[in-house]
N, C-alpha and C positions, 0 to 999 in steps of 0.2 A: 091212336096207339103209336108210341115211339119206342125205339130200341130194337130188341131182338124178338123175332116171331118164331115160336117153336111149333113144328108141325109133326104130329104123331098121333095115330089112332089110340095108342095106349096112354090112358090118363096117368098111370103111375110113372111112365117114362117122362111125360111132360112135366109132371109135378116135381120129380127129382131134379130135372134140368133147370126148371124155373127157380127152385130154391137155391141151387148152386149159383146161377147167374145173378139172382137178386142179391145174394150175399156179396157178389162182386160189384154191386152198385148199378147193375143194368136194369132198365125197365123191360119187362117181358110180357109179351102177348102170346096167346095160345090158339091153335086151330087143330081140330081133330081129323082133318083131311086136307089133301091138296086143294080140293075145290073150295073148302071153307077158308083156307089160307089166301087163295086168290081173291075171294070176295072181300076178306078183311083188308088185303093190300089195296084193292080197288077203292074201298071206302076211305082209306086213310093211308096215303103213301109216305108216311114219315118213318117207316121201318128202315133201320140201318143195316140189318143183317138177318139171315134166316138160317135156322138149324132145323133140318128136316129128316124124317125117316126116308129111306130110299124105296122100300117096298110098301106101296100103298094100294088100296083096293080100287079107288076111283081113277086115279092117274098115277103112273109110275114116276120115279124120281126124275128121269130125263124129260118126260113130257111136262112135269111140273116146272122144272127149271126153264125149259123153253118158253112156257107161258109166262112165267115170272119175269124173265128178262125182257120179254116183249112188252109187258105191262110197266115194268120199272127198270129202264135200261141202265141205271146206275148200280144195280145189284149183282151183275155177273160174277164179281170176285168176292162177294160177301155172302156166299151160300155154302153151308157145310152140310153134307149128307152123312147120316148115321146108318150103318148097315149091320144087321144082326149077324152073328157068327153062324147062325143056322139058315141064312138066306139062300145058300147054295149057288150053283153056277148061273141061274137065271139073272142074278144081279151083276155078275162079272161080264157076261157076254156083251150086253149093250155098251159097256164101258170100254170096249176095245181090247180085251185081254186075248181075244182069239179063241176062247174055249167054247 
């Protein structure tokens, strides 16, 4: 797998983003969870960037990020997190907003 890896439990969200990125000329891989993404990255480390949901059931966004950069050190500045407007304060607190 080369290009961008999309990580989101919602198949419809992955599908919409995949279509958008493919129209832009990117190769796109998908994973339905942070754990599946880490397995995909471990199997093939040719991923150039990651677009991920922040609120995930198996691992949260920060834990996923820590594991990701430990596995692929060149990716720390190539990760984009998407946060739902309905996620609430539990997503803001770990990011250092102080709430």
